[in-house]
Each structure stands twice: as structure tokens, then as C-alpha cells.
C-alpha positions in Angstrom: 69.2 42.3 76.0 69.7 40.0 72.6 69.9 36.7 73.5 71.3 34.1 70.8 69.7 30.6 70.9 71.4 27.5 70.7 68.5 24.8 70.2 70.1 21.0 70.7 69.2 17.6 68.8 71.1 14.8 68.0 74.2 16.7 69.7 74.3 19.3 67.3 72.9 23.0 67.1 69.8 23.2 64.7 66.7 25.4 64.0 63.7 24.1 63.6 60.5 25.6 61.8 56.9 26.0 63.8 59.0 23.3 66.6 58.4 21.0 64.0 61.1 18.1 65.1 61.6 16.7 61.4 62.3 20.5 60.2 65.4 20.7 61.2 68.4 22.7 59.4 71.9 22.3 61.3 73.7 25.2 61.9 76.4 23.9 64.0 78.2 20.3 64.6 79.6 21.3 67.8 77.4 23.4 69.9 80.3 24.4 72.5 81.9 26.0 69.3 78.9 27.7 68.5 78.6 29.0 72.0 82.2 30.5 72.1 81.4 32.4 69.1 78.3 34.2 70.2 80.1 35.1 73.3 82.9 36.6 71.0 80.6 38.3 69.1 79.5 40.3 72.6 76.6 38.3 73.6 75.9 38.7 77.6 73.7 35.4 77.8 72.8 32.2 75.8 69.3 30.6 75.9 70.2 27.0 75.4 67.1 24.4 74.8 67.6 20.9 74.5 64.9 19.9 71.9 65.2 16.0 72.5 64.7 16.2 76.1 61.4 18.3 75.5 60.4 15.8 73.6 61.6 12.5 76.0 60.8 13.9 79.6 64.2 14.1 80.4 67.5 15.8 79.9 69.2 14.4 76.9 72.0 16.9 76.4 72.9 17.7 79.7 76.6 16.7 79.0 76.8 19.2 76.1 75.2 22.0 78.1 78.2 21.2 81.0 80.5 21.2 78.4 79.2 24.6 76.9 78.8 26.2 80.6 82.6 25.2 81.3 83.8 26.7 77.8 82.5 30.2 78.4 82.0 32.9 80.5 78.7 34.2 80.1 75.5 33.4 81.7 73.5 30.1 80.2 69.7 29.8 80.6 68.9 26.1 80.1 65.2 24.5 79.2 63.6 21.3 77.7 62.9 18.4 79.6 63.1 19.8 82.9 60.4 17.7 84.8 61.7 17.2 88.6 64.0 19.2 91.0 66.7 16.7 90.5 67.5 18.0 86.8 66.9 21.5 88.4 69.9 20.9 90.7 71.9 19.5 88.4 72.1 22.1 85.8 72.1 24.7 88.4 75.2 23.1 90.0 77.1 22.8 86.8 76.9 26.5 86.6 73.8 27.4 84.9 72.6 31.0 85.4 68.8 30.0 85.3 66.7 27.2 84.4 63.6 27.4 82.3 60.2 25.3 83.4 57.7 24.8 80.2 55.8 21.6 80.7 56.3 21.8 84.4 54.8 25.4 84.6 51.5 24.3 83.2 51.5 20.7 84.9 53.3 20.5 88.4 53.0 23.9 90.2 54.4 22.8 93.5 57.2 22.0 91.4 57.5 25.4 90.5 57.1 27.1 93.9 59.1 24.6 95.6 62.1 25.3 92.8 61.4 28.9 93.1 61.7 29.0 96.9 65.0 26.9 97.0 66.5 28.8 94.1 65.0 32.5 94.1 66.0 34.4 91.0 67.3 31.3 89.1 63.9 29.5 87.5 61.9 31.1 84.5 58.4 30.0 83.2 58.9 28.9 79.5 55.3 29.8 77.7 54.8 28.6 74.2 51.5 29.7 72.5 50.0 28.0 69.6 46.8 29.4 68.2 46.5 31.2 71.4 46.6 28.3 73.7 49.6 26.9 75.8 51.8 24.0 73.9 54.0 22.0 76.2 55.6 18.5 75.7 58.2 19.9 73.0 55.1 21.6 71.4 53.2 18.0 70.3 50.2 18.8 72.6 48.2 22.2 72.9 45.9 22.6 76.1 43.5 24.7 76.7 45.2 27.4 79.1 46.2 30.7 77.5 49.6 32.0 78.0 48.0 35.3 79.7 46.5 33.0 82.4 49.3 30.9 82.9 51.8 34.0 83.1 49.7 35.3 85.8 50.1 32.1 88.0 54.0 31.7 87.1 54.5 35.3 88.5 52.1 34.5 91.6 54.5 31.2 91.8 57.6 33.0 91.8 59.5 32.8 88.6 62.0 35.1 87.9 60.7 35.7 84.4 58.8 34.5 81.5 59.8 33.3 78.0 57.0 34.1 75.7 57.4 32.2 72.4 54.9 32.2 70.0 55.7 28.7 68.2 53.7 29.8 64.9 56.3 32.0 64.0 59.2 30.4 65.7 61.6 30.1 63.1 59.4 31.7 60.2 61.2 35.2 60.2 57.8 36.7 60.2 58.0 39.0 63.1 57.1 38.4 66.6 53.8 38.5 68.1 53.6 42.0 69.4 49.8 41.3 70.3 50.5 38.7 72.6 53.3 40.7 74.2 51.5 43.3 75.0 49.0 41.5 76.1 50.6 39.3 78.4 52.7 42.3 79.6 49.4 44.0 80.7 49.3 41.3 83.1 52.1 40.7 85.0 54.8 42.8 86.4 58.3 40.4 86.3 60.0 40.5 82.9 59.2 39.1 79.9 61.8 37.6 77.3 60.5 37.5 73.8 61.1 34.7 71.5 59.7 33.7 67.7 59.8 35.2 64.5 62.4 37.9 65.4 63.8 39.0 61.9 64.9 42.3 61.4 66.7 45.4 63.1 63.4 47.5 63.2 61.3 44.6 65.3 64.3 44.5 67.6 63.7 48.5 67.9 59.7 47.8 68.5 60.5 44.9 71.4 62.8 47.5 72.9 60.5 49.9 73.5 57.7 47.6 75.0 56.8 47.7 78.5 58.1 44.9 80.4 60.2 43.4 78.0 63.5 42.6 79.3 65.2 40.5 76.6 65.1 39.0 73.1 66.0 35.5 72.1 66.8 35.4 68.7 67.8 32.0 66.5 66.9 31.7 63.0 67.9 35.7 62.0 71.2 35.5 63.2 71.9 31.9 61.7 71.2 32.9 58.2 72.3 36.5 58.6 69.2 39.0 58.3 71.6 41.0 61.0 74.8 40.2 62.9 74.9 40.3 66.5 76.9 43.4 66.9 74.0 45.1 65.0 71.7 44.5 67.1 73.5 45.4 69.9 74.6 48.5 68.7 71.1 49.1 67.8 70.0 48.8 71.4 72.8 50.7 73.0 72.0 53.8 70.8 68.5 53.9 72.0 69.1 53.1 75.6 
């Protein structure tokens, strides 16, 4: 599955380079219209990130996310600044199909466990890798934990899937980190969603052949026209 990304910053749809908040490029002033456009092009799911929320540690774009969900029919997964059960419940109550826990996945295992028990199949772990370590708080803080160890712990905690992002490749159009994906995929049985650096149809084909990869989040490559969503979807249909 190809999952277009909508990153929210200042109420707009942006893309960052390597997660740097001051490196934004604005691709749409109206995220709702952008979401409707991806849906019209054939997207089966959308990936939303509240970038401001990830830095501030609380939901900043909840109202925008709500408008997006209200105006499209396809499922939406949302992450960024979700650090308590009340916010998880709020997003799910307004129709989010999945909630992504990133910083909380590392720092609040009891929250992850409680959320997984209360909302089975709805909780995803967002694991962001930088120089082989896990980065949190909007990618501003790098910890000693490795993505592989955290992935195993999240699987044991009960998350439905893991979104694995290589920060150093995100927004760089340099290709996904296949070694990292393979390393983590060998350790877990739940689906991995690949994120960061996906640039070409050939890379999508390579990712689709990796055992354990159940989806691919694509951002900048779609926005700058390296390939179209229709081309990517046709490639996956041909290979299925």
C-alpha cells in the first residue's frame, strides 16, 4: 500500500528535510483540499503528522485533522504530539483509523499498553531512526535505544504495526534504508510501514518484495513529481 503523507505545520501542508523544522517547503495552503486530492487519485489511506504537535508535546492541529477526516472517506492515521490517553481517545472518536505513538512509545510504555488493550488494532508505533538510534520529541532528541530493540518491545506491548522512518533520508530523495528495514523485519512479525527517502518506482518495487513491509509512506517524491500516485499504485497491482 502506498500511503501519501500530509505533514501539518502552521495550518499548512509542508515537507521538511531531515526533520529540520526550519527547512519547510509549503506544498499546499489547504490540507483538507490536499487530502481530497490524494483520495481522488486513488489513495486508500493517508498518513498525517502534526509537526508542531510533535515539538510541543500536545496536539496542535486536531481541528485540521478533524476537518480532513470529515471530508474524505478513506482511513487516516495520525501522529505527532500524542502523549496521553485522552488525546488518543479524541482522535479515534472523531474517526481516525489509527493513532501513532512516537515519543510515548519510548518514554511511556504503560500508556502504549493501556491504549493497545483499550483500542486493539488502532495503535501504531512510530519509530524514528537517526544514526542508528531512536529520535523523539519531533526528532530533536536522540536516545540510546536502537530501533530494533524498540520494535521488539512495541510488538510485545501489542501495537498493530510499526512505522519505521530513517530521519537522515526523510525529504532527501535519497532512497529508503533497506538495511534498517531488513534488520527490524527479521526481529518482528507485525507489519512494518516504510518511511523516509522513497524516491523512485524501482525503490517501491524493491520495498514491496521485502518480507514484513506492509506499506510505504511517500511524501516529497509525490509532491515534486518524481512519480505519480497512479503510477505507484499500478506498479503494486502489477506485482500482486
